[in-house]
DSSP file (Angstrom, degrees, kcal/mol; ACC not computed):
  #  RESIDUE AA STRUCTURE BP1 BP2  ACC     N-H-->O    O-->H-N    N-H-->O    O-->H-N    TCO  KAPPA ALPHA  PHI   PSI    X-CA   Y-CA   Z-CA
    1    1 A X              0   0    0      0, 0.0     2,-0.1     0, 0.0     0, 0.0   0.000 360.0 360.0 360.0 139.3   25.4    8.8   34.9
    2    2 A X        -     0   0    0      1,-0.1     2,-0.0     2,-0.1     0, 0.0  -0.448 360.0-115.8 -73.8 145.4   23.6    7.9   31.8
    3    3 A X     >  -     0   0    0     -2,-0.1     4,-2.7     1,-0.1     5,-0.2  -0.308  31.9-102.4 -73.0 164.0   23.1   10.5   29.1
    4    4 A X  H  > S+     0   0    0      1,-0.2     4,-2.3     2,-0.2     5,-0.1   0.881 124.3  50.6 -56.8 -37.9   19.6   11.7   28.2
    5    5 A X  H  > S+     0   0    0      2,-0.2     4,-2.3     1,-0.2    -1,-0.2   0.917 110.4  48.6 -66.7 -41.9   19.7    9.6   25.0
    6    6 A X  H  > S+     0   0    0      1,-0.2     4,-2.2     2,-0.2    -2,-0.2   0.904 111.6  50.4 -63.1 -40.9   20.8    6.5   27.0
    7    7 A X  H  X S+     0   0    0     -4,-2.7     4,-2.4     2,-0.2    -2,-0.2   0.902 108.8  52.0 -61.9 -41.5   18.0    7.2   29.5
    8    8 A X  H  X S+     0   0    0     -4,-2.3     4,-2.3     1,-0.2    -2,-0.2   0.918 110.1  48.7 -60.3 -45.1   15.5    7.5   26.7
    9    9 A X  H  X S+     0   0    0     -4,-2.3     4,-2.4     2,-0.2    -1,-0.2   0.892 111.2  50.1 -63.1 -41.8   16.6    4.1   25.3
   10   10 A X  H  X S+     0   0    0     -4,-2.2     4,-2.5     1,-0.2    -1,-0.2   0.887 111.2  48.2 -64.3 -40.4   16.3    2.5   28.8
   11   11 A X  H  X S+     0   0    0     -4,-2.4     4,-2.4     2,-0.2    -2,-0.2   0.882 110.7  52.3 -68.8 -38.3   12.8    3.9   29.3
   12   12 A X  H  X S+     0   0    0     -4,-2.3     4,-2.4    -5,-0.2    -2,-0.2   0.943 113.1  43.6 -61.6 -47.6   11.8    2.7   25.8
   13   13 A X  H  X S+     0   0    0     -4,-2.4     4,-2.5     1,-0.2     5,-0.2   0.937 115.7  47.1 -65.9 -46.8   13.0   -0.9   26.5
   14   14 A X  H  X S+     0   0    0     -4,-2.5     4,-1.6     1,-0.2    -1,-0.2   0.867 112.4  50.5 -66.3 -34.7   11.5   -1.0   30.0
   15   15 A X  H  X S+     0   0    0     -4,-2.4     4,-1.5     2,-0.2    -1,-0.2   0.939 110.3  49.0 -64.2 -48.1    8.2    0.4   28.8
   16   16 A X  H  X S+     0   0    0     -4,-2.4     4,-2.7     1,-0.2     3,-0.5   0.944 115.2  44.3 -54.5 -50.6    8.0   -2.2   26.0
   17   17 A X  H  X S+     0   0    0     -4,-2.5     4,-1.4     1,-0.2    -1,-0.2   0.744 104.1  63.6 -71.2 -23.8    8.8   -5.1   28.4
   18   18 A X  H  < S+     0   0    0     -4,-1.6    -1,-0.2    -5,-0.2    -2,-0.2   0.897 115.9  31.7 -62.8 -40.7    6.4   -3.7   31.1
   19   19 A X  H >< S+     0   0    0     -4,-1.5     3,-1.3    -3,-0.5     4,-0.3   0.840 115.4  56.9 -87.9 -38.2    3.5   -4.3   28.6
   20   20 A X  H >< S+     0   0    0     -4,-2.7     3,-0.6     1,-0.3     8,-0.4   0.785 101.0  59.4 -66.6 -26.5    4.9   -7.4   26.7
   21   21 A X  T 3< S+     0   0    0     -4,-1.4    -1,-0.3     1,-0.2    -2,-0.1   0.548  82.7  85.8 -79.5  -7.7    5.3   -9.4   29.9
   22   22 A X  T <  S-     0   0    0     -3,-1.3     2,-0.3     1,-0.2    -1,-0.2   0.822 102.2  -5.0 -67.5 -33.6    1.6   -9.2   30.8
   23   23 A X  S <  S-     0   0    0     -3,-0.6     7,-0.2    -4,-0.3    -1,-0.2  -0.992 109.2  -9.7-157.6 155.4    0.4  -12.2   28.7
   24   24 A X  S    S+     0   0    0     -2,-0.3     2,-0.4    -3,-0.1     5,-0.0  -0.190 116.2  19.8  59.6-142.3    1.7  -14.8   26.3
   25   25 A X    >   -     0   0    0      1,-0.2     3,-1.7     2,-0.1    -2,-0.2  -0.473  69.8-149.6 -63.7 118.7    5.1  -14.4   24.8
   26   26 A X  T 3  S+     0   0    0     -2,-0.4    -1,-0.2     1,-0.3    -6,-0.1   0.522  93.6  55.2 -75.3  -2.3    6.9  -12.0   27.2
   27   27 A X  T 3  S+     0   0    0     -7,-0.1    45,-0.7    -6,-0.1     2,-0.3   0.223 105.4  58.1-109.8  11.7    9.1  -10.6   24.3
   28   28 A X  E <  S-A   71   0A   0     -3,-1.7     2,-0.6    -8,-0.4    43,-0.2  -0.985  76.9-124.2-140.6 150.4    6.2   -9.6   22.1
   29   29 A X  E     -A   70   0A   0     41,-3.2    41,-2.5    -2,-0.3    -9,-0.1  -0.841  21.9-148.2 -94.9 123.7    3.1   -7.4   22.4
   30   30 A X     >  -     0   0    0     -2,-0.6     4,-2.6    39,-0.2     5,-0.2  -0.272  38.1 -96.4 -71.4 172.9   -0.3   -9.0   21.8
   31   31 A X  H  > S+     0   0    0     37,-0.4     4,-2.7     1,-0.2     5,-0.2   0.928 128.4  48.9 -58.3 -45.0   -2.9   -6.7   20.3
   32   32 A X  H  > S+     0   0    0      1,-0.2     4,-2.4     2,-0.2    -1,-0.2   0.905 112.1  47.7 -61.9 -42.3   -4.3   -6.0   23.8
   33   33 A X  H  > S+     0   0    0      2,-0.2     4,-2.7     1,-0.2    -1,-0.2   0.915 111.5  50.7 -65.9 -42.5   -0.9   -5.2   25.2
   34   34 A X  H  X S+     0   0    0     -4,-2.6     4,-2.9     2,-0.2     5,-0.2   0.941 112.8  46.2 -60.9 -49.0   -0.1   -2.9   22.2
   35   35 A X  H  X S+     0   0    0     -4,-2.7     4,-2.3     1,-0.2     5,-0.2   0.907 112.7  49.8 -63.6 -40.4   -3.4   -1.0   22.7
   36   36 A X  H  X S+     0   0    0     -4,-2.4     4,-2.1    -5,-0.2     5,-0.3   0.931 112.2  48.2 -59.2 -48.2   -2.8   -0.8   26.4
   37   37 A X  H  X S+     0   0    0     -4,-2.7     4,-2.8     1,-0.2     5,-0.4   0.943 113.7  46.9 -60.2 -49.1    0.8    0.6   25.9
   38   38 A X  H  X S+     0   0    0     -4,-2.9     4,-1.4     1,-0.2     7,-0.4   0.913 115.6  43.4 -64.6 -42.1   -0.4    3.1   23.3
   39   39 A X  H  < S+     0   0    0     -4,-2.3    -1,-0.2    -5,-0.2    -2,-0.2   0.820 122.7  37.1 -74.3 -29.4   -3.3    4.4   25.3
   40   40 A X  H  < S+     0   0    0     -4,-2.1    -2,-0.2    -5,-0.2    -3,-0.2   0.793 126.4  32.3 -91.7 -30.6   -1.5    4.6   28.6
   41   41 A X  H  < S+     0   0    0     -4,-2.8     2,-0.5    -5,-0.3    -3,-0.2   0.570 111.4  57.8-108.5 -10.0    2.0    5.7   27.5
   42   42 A X    >X  -     0   0    0     -4,-1.4     3,-1.9    -5,-0.4     4,-1.5  -0.886  65.1-158.7-126.6 102.3    1.4    7.9   24.5
   43   43 A X  H 3> S+     0   0    0     -2,-0.5     4,-3.0     1,-0.3     5,-0.3   0.779  88.3  60.4 -53.4 -36.6   -0.9   10.9   25.2
   44   44 A X  H 3> S+     0   0    0      1,-0.2     4,-0.6     2,-0.2    -1,-0.3   0.821 109.2  44.8 -67.7 -24.6   -2.0   11.6   21.6
   45   45 A X  H <4 S+     0   0    0     -3,-1.9     5,-0.3    -7,-0.4    -1,-0.2   0.822 115.8  46.2 -82.7 -31.3   -3.4    8.1   21.5
   46   46 A X  H  < S+     0   0    0     -4,-1.5    -2,-0.2    -8,-0.3    -3,-0.2   0.842 110.5  52.2 -79.3 -32.2   -5.1    8.3   24.9
   47   47 A X  H  < S+     0   0    0     -4,-3.0     2,-0.5    -5,-0.2    -1,-0.2   0.790 109.6  54.2 -72.9 -24.7   -6.6   11.8   24.2
   48   48 A X  S  < S-     0   0    0     -4,-0.6     2,-0.5    -5,-0.3    -1,-0.1  -0.941  92.7-122.5-113.5 125.5   -8.1   10.7   21.0
   49   49 A X        -     0   0    0     -2,-0.5     2,-0.5     1,-0.1    -3,-0.1  -0.513  25.6-144.7 -69.4 118.1  -10.4    7.7   21.1
   50   50 A X        -     0   0    0     -2,-0.5     2,-0.1    -5,-0.3    -1,-0.1  -0.735  11.3-143.6 -84.7 124.6   -9.0    5.1   18.6
   51   51 A X     >  -     0   0    0     -2,-0.5     4,-2.4     1,-0.1     5,-0.2  -0.407  28.1-102.3 -82.0 170.2  -11.7    3.1   16.9
   52   52 A X  H  > S+     0   0    0      1,-0.2     4,-2.6     2,-0.2     5,-0.2   0.865 119.7  52.4 -60.3 -39.7  -11.1   -0.5   16.1
   53   53 A X  H  > S+     0   0    0      2,-0.2     4,-1.9     1,-0.2    -1,-0.2   0.891 110.3  48.1 -67.3 -38.3  -10.3    0.1   12.4
   54   54 A X  H  > S+     0   0    0      2,-0.2     4,-2.0     1,-0.2    -2,-0.2   0.922 113.5  47.0 -68.0 -43.2   -7.7    2.7   13.2
   55   55 A X  H  X S+     0   0    0     -4,-2.4     4,-2.9     1,-0.2    -2,-0.2   0.922 109.8  53.6 -63.1 -42.0   -6.1    0.4   15.8
   56   56 A X  H  X S+     0   0    0     -4,-2.6     4,-3.0     1,-0.2    -1,-0.2   0.868 107.2  52.1 -59.5 -38.1   -6.2   -2.5   13.4
   57   57 A X  H  X S+     0   0    0     -4,-1.9     4,-2.3     2,-0.2    -1,-0.2   0.898 110.4  47.8 -64.5 -42.3   -4.3   -0.4   10.8
   58   58 A X  H  X S+     0   0    0     -4,-2.0     4,-2.3     2,-0.2     5,-0.2   0.939 113.9  47.7 -63.5 -46.9   -1.6    0.5   13.4
   59   59 A X  H  X S+     0   0    0     -4,-2.9     4,-2.6     1,-0.2    -2,-0.2   0.937 112.4  48.8 -59.9 -47.5   -1.3   -3.2   14.3
   60   60 A X  H  < S+     0   0    0     -4,-3.0    -1,-0.2     1,-0.2    -2,-0.2   0.899 111.6  49.4 -60.3 -41.6   -1.1   -4.3   10.7
   61   61 A X  H  < S+     0   0    0     -4,-2.3    -1,-0.2     1,-0.2    -2,-0.2   0.880 115.8  42.5 -64.9 -37.8    1.5   -1.7    9.9
   62   62 A X  H  < S+     0   0    0     -4,-2.3     2,-2.2     1,-0.2    -2,-0.2   0.852  96.7  78.7 -76.6 -35.7    3.7   -2.7   12.9
   63   63 A X    ><  +     0   0    0     -4,-2.6     3,-1.3    -5,-0.2    -1,-0.2  -0.462  55.8 168.1 -81.1  75.6    3.3   -6.4   12.5
   64   64 A X  T 3  S+     0   0    0     -2,-2.2    -1,-0.2     1,-0.3     6,-0.1   0.834  76.0  43.7 -59.3 -37.5    5.8   -6.9    9.7
   65   65 A X  T 3  S-     0   0    0      4,-0.2    -1,-0.3    -3,-0.2    -2,-0.1   0.405 104.7-128.9 -92.9   4.6    5.9  -10.7    9.9
   66   66 A X    <   +     0   0    0     -3,-1.3    -2,-0.1    -6,-0.2     4,-0.1   0.829  65.0 134.2  55.6  41.5    2.1  -11.0   10.3
   67   67 A X  S    S-     0   0    0      2,-0.4    -1,-0.1     0, 0.0     3,-0.1   0.292  77.1-111.7 -98.2   9.3    2.2  -13.2   13.4
   68   68 A X  S    S+     0   0    0      1,-0.2   -37,-0.4    -5,-0.1     2,-0.3   0.730  91.2  85.9  68.7  23.5   -0.5  -11.1   15.2
   69   69 A X  S    S-     0   0    0    -39,-0.1     2,-0.5   -10,-0.1    -2,-0.4  -0.965  72.6-130.6-145.7 159.8    2.1   -9.8   17.7
   70   70 A X  E     -A   29   0A   0    -41,-2.5   -41,-3.2    -2,-0.3    -7,-0.1  -0.962  21.3-161.6-118.3 115.9    4.6   -6.9   17.7
   71   71 A X  E  >  -A   28   0A   0     -2,-0.5     4,-2.6   -43,-0.2     5,-0.2  -0.332  38.6 -95.4 -85.8 175.9    8.2   -7.8   18.8
   72   72 A X  H  > S+     0   0    0    -45,-0.7     4,-3.3     1,-0.2     5,-0.2   0.880 123.8  55.0 -63.7 -37.1   10.6   -5.1   19.9
   73   73 A X  H  > S+     0   0    0      2,-0.2     4,-1.2     1,-0.2    -1,-0.2   0.913 110.9  45.2 -61.3 -41.9   12.2   -4.8   16.5
   74   74 A X  H  > S+     0   0    0      2,-0.2     4,-0.7     1,-0.2     3,-0.3   0.915 115.0  48.0 -65.6 -41.2    8.8   -4.1   14.9
   75   75 A X  H >X S+     0   0    0     -4,-2.6     4,-1.1     1,-0.2     3,-1.1   0.900 106.6  57.5 -64.5 -40.6    7.9   -1.7   17.8
   76   76 A X  H 3X S+     0   0    0     -4,-3.3     4,-0.8     1,-0.3    -1,-0.2   0.795 100.5  57.0 -63.0 -28.2   11.3    0.1   17.4
   77   77 A X  H 3X S+     0   0    0     -4,-1.2     4,-0.6    -3,-0.3    -1,-0.3   0.740 103.1  56.9 -69.2 -25.4   10.5    0.8   13.7
   78   78 A X  H <X S+     0   0    0     -3,-1.1     4,-1.9    -4,-0.7     3,-0.3   0.844  94.0  67.3 -73.2 -37.1    7.4    2.6   15.0
   79   79 A X  H  X S+     0   0    0     -4,-1.1     4,-2.8     1,-0.2     5,-0.2   0.880  96.7  49.8 -61.3 -45.5    9.3    5.0   17.2
   80   80 A X  H  X S+     0   0    0     -4,-0.8     4,-2.7     1,-0.2    -1,-0.2   0.864 109.3  54.6 -64.3 -30.7   11.0    7.1   14.5
   81   81 A X  H  X S+     0   0    0     -4,-0.6     4,-2.1    -3,-0.3    -1,-0.2   0.928 111.4  43.1 -61.7 -45.1    7.8    7.5   12.8
   82   82 A X  H  X S+     0   0    0     -4,-1.9     4,-2.3     2,-0.2    -2,-0.2   0.889 114.2  51.4 -67.6 -40.7    6.2    8.9   15.9
   83   83 A X  H  X S+     0   0    0     -4,-2.8     4,-2.7     2,-0.2    -2,-0.2   0.907 109.9  49.7 -63.2 -42.1    9.3   11.0   16.6
   84   84 A X  H  X S+     0   0    0     -4,-2.7     4,-2.9     2,-0.2    -2,-0.2   0.917 110.4  50.3 -62.9 -42.8    9.2   12.4   13.0
   85   85 A X  H  X S+     0   0    0     -4,-2.1     4,-2.2     2,-0.2    -1,-0.2   0.910 111.3  47.8 -61.0 -42.5    5.5   13.3   13.3
   86   86 A X  H  X S+     0   0    0     -4,-2.3     4,-2.6     2,-0.2     5,-0.2   0.923 112.3  50.1 -63.4 -44.4    6.1   15.1   16.6
   87   87 A X  H  X S+     0   0    0     -4,-2.7     4,-2.5     1,-0.2    -2,-0.2   0.923 111.1  48.4 -55.8 -48.9    9.0   16.9   15.1
   88   88 A X  H  X S+     0   0    0     -4,-2.9     4,-2.3     2,-0.2    -1,-0.2   0.899 111.3  50.8 -61.9 -40.8    7.0   18.0   12.1
   89   89 A X  H  X S+     0   0    0     -4,-2.2     4,-1.2     1,-0.2    -2,-0.2   0.962 114.7  42.1 -63.5 -48.7    4.1   19.2   14.3
   90   90 A X  H  < S+     0   0    0     -4,-2.6     4,-0.3     1,-0.2    -1,-0.2   0.823 113.0  53.2 -70.1 -30.8    6.4   21.3   16.5
   91   91 A X  H >< S+     0   0    0     -4,-2.5     3,-0.6    -5,-0.2    -1,-0.2   0.894 113.4  43.9 -67.3 -41.4    8.3   22.6   13.6
   92   92 A X  H 3< S+     0   0    0     -4,-2.3    -2,-0.2     1,-0.2    -1,-0.2   0.668 116.8  47.1 -76.6 -18.6    5.1   23.7   11.9
   93   93 A X  T 3< S+     0   0    0     -4,-1.2    -1,-0.2    -5,-0.2    -2,-0.2   0.202  78.5 122.7-112.9  14.8    3.6   25.2   15.1
   94   94 A X  S <  S-     0   0    0     -3,-0.6     5,-0.1    -4,-0.3    -3,-0.0  -0.448  77.6 -89.5 -72.5 150.7    6.5   27.2   16.5
   95   95 A X    >>  -     0   0    0      1,-0.1     3,-2.0    -2,-0.1     4,-0.6  -0.351  37.8-121.3 -59.0 141.6    5.8   30.9   17.0
   96   96 A X  G >4 S+     0   0    0      1,-0.3     3,-0.9     2,-0.2    -1,-0.1   0.803 108.8  62.2 -60.8 -31.9    6.7   32.8   13.9
   97   97 A X  G 34 S+     0   0    0      1,-0.2    -1,-0.3     3,-0.0    -2,-0.1   0.697 101.4  54.1 -71.0 -14.9    9.2   35.1   15.5
   98   98 A X  G <4 S+     0   0    0     -3,-2.0    -1,-0.2     2,-0.1     2,-0.2   0.639  88.3  99.9 -89.4 -14.5   11.4   31.9   16.4
   99   99 A X    <<  -     0   0    0     -3,-0.9     2,-0.3    -4,-0.6    -8,-0.0  -0.483  66.2-140.3 -73.8 136.7   11.5   30.7   12.8
  100  100 A X              0   0    0     -2,-0.2    -2,-0.1     1,-0.1    -1,-0.0  -0.758 360.0 360.0 -93.5 144.9   14.5   31.4   10.7
  101  101 A X              0   0    0     -2,-0.3    -1,-0.1     0, 0.0    -2,-0.0   0.427 360.0 360.0-103.5 360.0   14.1   32.4    7.0
């Protein structure tokens, strides 16, 4: 049986390819595929309406080689940033009685 971390990696890969296979290069996310993935798979993006400028900034930040697509390596660089943001949020919002001094 796969460990939780191995399961998380498998879900990450399968989710990326679920969206990248929809159009064009099946190993890269187009702008539309990336927006679809973010709004359907990441609740913080779907709960907050992303305007075009905000989405373009995310796309630009992720698209390191500036080919107007996001490959898995570029997408994978995004994940630690999201994880760090989530960790910081929960660290800062834990009930005070649980915090160690």
